[in-house]
N, C-alpha and C positions, 0 to 999 in steps of 0.2 A: 435148805434155805442158805443163801449166800451170807457171809458174816457182815455185821455192821462194823465199820471201821471208825474207831474213836480216836481223835487227834489228841496226843499228849504234848501240850506246850508249856507244862509246868504251872497251870492255873487252877489246880485243885479239883476236887469232887469226881475225879476220873473213876475211882473204884465204885462209888455209889451209882454212877450212871451205868457202868458196866453191869453191876448187879441188877439194876432195874431192867435192862434189856434182857439179861439172862432169865429174869423172872417171868418174862412174857415169851420165852422160847427162842430167843435169838442167840446165835453164836456171835462172839465178839472178838475182834482183834484190835490191838492198840498200835497206832502209828507214831513212832518217835522220830521218824525221818520222812521228809516229803516224798521220797521215792516209794515209800510203802503205800502211797495213795493210788499208784498206778493200777488201773483196773478195778478199783473199789466199787462195789455195788451201791453202797450208801455210806455217806460220811456224816459223823456227828462232831460238832465243835462244842465241848462243855466249857465250864469255867465259873469261878467265883472270884470276887475281889476287885481290884483296881483295873480300869481299862488299859493302863500302861502295860499290863501283863500280855496283852495281845500283840505287842511289838515283837514278841518272839515268833509270831507268824509273819516272817519276812517275805521278801519278794519271791523266793523259790516256793515257799508254802502257798502263797497267794496264787501264783501261776498254776500250781497243781490243782488247787481247789477250784479256781475259775475254769480250768479245763474240764473238770468234773461237772460243774454246773452247766457249762455250754453244751456238754454231751447229753444233757437232759436227765442225768442221774440225780437221785435225791440227796439233799443236804439239810441237816437239822442243827440249829443253834440253840443251846440251852443256857439261860441266864446270861452271863457275860458273853457266852458264845452267840446268843441271839443279838446282843447289842453290836457285836462285831460285824454282823451281816449288813449293818447300816453304813453310812458314809463316815461316821466318826462319832466321838463323844466329847462333851465339854469337860469330861473328867481328865483327859490326857491329850497331849498334842501328838497323836499318832493316828493314821487312817484306819477306818474299818475296811471291810471287803468291798463295800459299795454295791452289792447286788440288790439292796433295797434303798430307796431314797429317804433322806432325812438324817438328823443327828439326834443322839441321845442326850438328855438334859437331866440335871439334878431334880429330884422330887422336891416340891415346895409345899410344906404343910399349910401355908398361908395363914391359917387361924392360930397356928402354934400349938394346937391340941393333938396333932398327930406327930409321931416320932419318925425321924429319918436317921438311920436306915429303916425301911419298911420290912419288918420281920414278922412272919406268922401267916395265918390263913386269911384269905380274902377271896371274894367271889369274882366271877367273870360274867360279863354281859356280851353275848354273841352279837356281832354286827352282820354276819352273813354265814352261810353254810360253806364248809370246806372239808376235804377228806380228813384233815388232821383232827377234827373234832367230831367225827361220826360217832354217834352213840353217847356223847357227853351232854348232860342236861344243862340248860341255861341256868345261871346262878350257882353252878358248881364251885365249891371252895377248893383252892389249891394253895400250896405253901411257897411263900416268897421270902427272899432275903436280898435286898438291893437298895442302893441309894440313887441310882440313875436308871432311866427307863427310856424306851423308844417312843417316838411320837405316834399319834393315831393318824394313819394314812389310808390310802385305798387298798393297801395290802393287809390291813388289820382284819383279823377274824374275830378277836375278842378284846374287850376293853375292861380294865379294872380301875377303880378309883382309890387313890390314897392322897388326899389333898388336891389332886388333879387327875384327870383321866390319862391313862397311858395304854399303849398296846401290850397286852399280855400274851396274845398269840397272833402270829402273822403267817401268811402263806401266799406265795406267788409261784404257781406251777409246782415244780418239784422242790422248791426251797421253802422251808418252814422254820419258825422259831417260837420258843416259849420263854417268857421272862421268869417264870417260876421254876421250881425243881420238880419235874414229874415223878422222879424216883422217890420223892418224899411226900407225894400228894395222894397216897392211897390208891383206891381202885380207879379213880378218874385219871390220875397221872399214868397209871399202867395202861389204861385204855388208849391214851394219847400215844404212848410208845408202841402199842400194838398197831394203831392206825398208821404210824410212820413205817412200821414193818410192811404193812399192806402196800403202801406207796412204793416201797423198796423192792417188791417182788419182781 
């Protein structure tokens, strides 16, 4: 099996994502320079924290990742990495990759009874079938930690509620994203990583 290439842009959770993929049988390599993406079978963009951290993914990184996407090869964004797949975020004045339409916005508890950041386990309501969720049951609980979230669009596979609905899983062709941390989400999270490996074969 060809290795999964995880982008290291200084935004945390790199080792836990790598361990998650290794737990489902993947070999992993870390890309610290955009040149290391050349010929990658599948790319993963991880990340936690502020959207401004994605500014490290500058024009040369963006060009390499967009070339990868245009070639039809798989791309997965995790948490902050998923948000970066969109056009941008209200959290910071820097662009996203723009392969998915829409902007990420701050969660609003509205009633004041829900805390932001949204930290902990929450369920997903599937909107449609997609390879990334094969074998995952409706209502499955996964682990979140975030204050901003992507909009619900036609690319949304699963929706989660925390004061408002947001996209917790998206997929368009070979591009997918999860707002939660699959490597911290038990067997369901590992199943999602396995599904991405199947897409990446």
